[in-house]
N, C-alpha and C positions, 0 to 999 in steps of 0.2 A: 689868854688864848685869843687867837685872831680868826677872822673870816678870810679864807684863802681860796684862790683858784689855782689849778695846775693844768697847764696846756701842754699836751704831748706825753704819751705814756709808752715810750720806747723802753729799751733795756735800762736806761738811766732814769727817765722820768717816772716810770711805774713804781719802783721802790722808793724814790724820793718823795713822791706824793703819799706813799704809804707811811713813811716816817712822820710826815706832817700830821696825818690823821692819828697815828699812834701817840704823838705828843699832845693830843687833845685839841688841835685846831679844827675848825669847821671847814672842811675841804670839799670843793666842787671841782670835778675833773672834766676835761674835754680831750677827746682824741679823734683824729680824722677817721679812724676805724671805730665805729660804735661798739663792736664786739669786745675790743680791748677795754673800753670804758666800762662795759657791763661786767667784765671779768674783775676789774678793779673794785667796783662797788660791791661785788659779791664777796670779796676778800677783806675789804676795809670799811670802816664806818665813814660814810660820805655820800655825795650825790654826783650824778653825771649830767652834763648839759649837752645840748645838740649843736651849740655854736660857741665860739670863744666869747662873744658878747654876752651871751646868757650865763656862761660860767663866771664871768667877771662882774656881773651885776651885783653891787653891794659889797664886793670884796675889798678888804683893806690892802691885801697883797695879792698880786697875780704873778705866778711863776710860769716860765716857759722853758721847755727843753725840746726843741724840734730839730729839723735836719740841717737847714742851710739858710742863707739870706732870704731867698724867696719864701720859704716856709715860714720864717719869722715875720716877714711883712704880711703874709696872708692871715696869720692869727692876730696881728696887731691892728691892721688898718682895714678900712672899708666898713660898710654898714653892719656886717656881722663880726667885725674885729673886736678884740678885747678893749681897745681904747674907747670905742663907742659906748661900752657898758660901764666903764670905770668912773667913779666919782672924783671930783676935785680933791686933791690931797692924798689919794691912794698911790701905791708904789708898784711899779712893774719891775720884776726881777728876771732878767734874761740869762738863763744858764746855757744857751746854745753857743757853740763856737761859730762865730760869724765874722765878717769883715768889720774893720773899724769904720768903714764908710756907712754901712747900714746901721751901725750903732749910733753914729752921729745923726743920721737921718731920723731915726726913731726917738732919740733923746729930744731932738728939736720938736718933733710932732707931739710927743707926750707933754713937753713943756707948754706948748700952745694951749693944751687942754687943762693945764693945772695939775698934771700927773707927773710924778717923779719916775725916772727910768734909771735903773742900775744894771750895768753890764756885769755879769757874774759867772763867767765860764768856769767849768769844773774839771778836775783831774782826779784820777783814782780808779777809773774803769768801772765795769759792771759790779765787781766785788765791792768796790768802795761805796757805790750807790746802795747796794743791798745791805751792807753793814753800817751804813750811815756815817762813814768816815772820809768823806770827800774833802779835797782841798779846793777852796773857792777863792778866786782872785777877782776883785771888784773894782769898778770904776764908777764914778758918779758923784752927786752932791753929798757932802758929809752928813747932813741931817737925814737924807733918804737912806743912806747906808746904815746909819745908827739905828734907824727904825727897823730896817730889814734884817740886820744881823741876828737878833734873837730868834727870828723865824727860821733863817737859814741854818741855825745851830742844830735843828732837828736832824739834819743829814750830813753835817760836816764835822771834821776834826780840827780844821783850821779855816778861818775866814778872815780875809784882810782887805781893807780898802787900799789900793795901790796909788790912786790918784783920781783926777777928774775923769769925766765920761770918756770911755775908750781905753782907759788904762788897764782895765780887766782883760779886754780882748788882746791888747798888746802883750800882756803878761802870759796869756795862754799861748800866744805865738812862741814866746820864749820856751815854754814848756814843751811844745811839739818839736821845736828845733832841737832841744836837748834829747828828747826821746828818740828822734830819728837816728842820731849818731850813736846813741847807746845801743839800740837794737841791732844796728849793723855791726857794731863792734862785738856784741855778744854772739851774734850769728857767726861771725868769722872765727871767734875763739872756739866755739863748740864744733864748728866744721873742721878747724885745724886739729882739735883733739881727736875727732873721729878718724881723720886721715893719718894721724900719728899712731893710731891703735891704742889710745888711752881710754880709760873708763871716764866718760864725761861726768858722771855723778860724783866720782871721787875728785875730779879736777875742780868742779864747782864747790864742793864741800870745803876745799882749801882756799881757793882764790876769792870766794865770796866773803871770807872773813878778813880780807885785806883791802887794799885800795881799789880793787876791781869791783867790789860789791856794789849792787844797785837794786832798786825795786824790780827792774826788769829781770835781773838775774835771779833774784829770790822767788819771783812769782811765775816766771816763764821757762826757766831752763829745762824742767822735767818734761813739759809738754813739747818743747822744741826737740829734745832728744827722742821723744816718742813719736815725733812727726804727727802731732795732733794740733790742729789749728781751728777747729770749729767752735770757737768761743771768743770772748773778748772784743776788743775794738777792731773793726773791720778795715782792711786795706783801702777800700773805696772811700771811707770816711777820713782816713789818714791823708790820702792824696788830696781830698778837698781841703783839709786843714793846711797841708804844706803849700798848696797853691795860694792860699791866703797869705801865708808867711812870705813866700817868694815874691808875690806881687807887692806886698807892703815893703819888703826889703828894697825892691826896685824904686819905690817912691821915696824911701828914707835915705837911700844910699848905703845901706848895710850890705856887707859881703857875706854870702851864705853858700860857699862852694860845696861843703859836705852835704848840707841840706838839699841842694839842687841835685847832687849825685844820688843820694838815697831816694829822692822822689822818683828818679828814673828807674832805680832798682824796684821800687814798688810798682811802677808801670810794667816792668817785666813780670812781676808776680800776677798782675791783672791779666796779662796775656796768657799766663799759665792756667787761667780760670780761677784765680785766687782772690777775686775782688771782695768776697765775703769772709775770707780767712782772717784770722787774727794778725795783727801787725808783726808779730814774731815770726811769721812765715817767710821773712827774708832769707832764712836759712835754707828753705826749699830751693830758692834760686841758686844758691851755692852748690847744693847737692846735685841739682840738675846739670850744672856746668861740669861736674865730674871731679 
């Protein structure tokens, strides 16, 4: 069992930190909102800290799952940042979806301090975090990954090192690119079924067992048919991720025409007031169009 810190107790981080504690690890949590940290310590065995540095003090592994590049920098750097409290030889594992640029920056900053930095973005949604079955895609030094993998196992169903530092974030971009097209395709299929007067549930029962089947179809079709979107991964966060994908594609020369189009569709959903709706709310845009 290891001494761990977990920074960020959002819809993903809260249950992930809980799985670490349930596995027997010694866990100290930090959250920008102290009320959330207090709720966590009331539900799990562990402690809360007032600052990232305090949480990281003496930890062998420090995990983070925050919002964006700036949030990650704020919990890592500065006098109260986690790096300032981490001992030489410890490992920082970043589960946030961020740019490859900030990953490179923090990998270098950690290395200067004798700290290992593993980029380890996650997929599987809130349900995956709550059930401890996330997919974790990692980049970083082999020895650091080998040390961190048994700890990550507490909340993952698959964890793989894809390559050197930044490879995890690049893989997460692949994940979001694939999801964008899948959700739009599913939205169009269900919208078409509605317009054709078909029973959407019956349609999905059949087509989900063939080549059209996907995680999105299995987990989102019912709530899409019921016009229920107050759950899951928010449109605002998806647009943040797709912006990272599109900017990186511009740098690498990759062509992402469908991703760019779906990003604009999500912009339309935001204009409808759906920034906090689940990403499957793309179907609402189609319904609004008639």
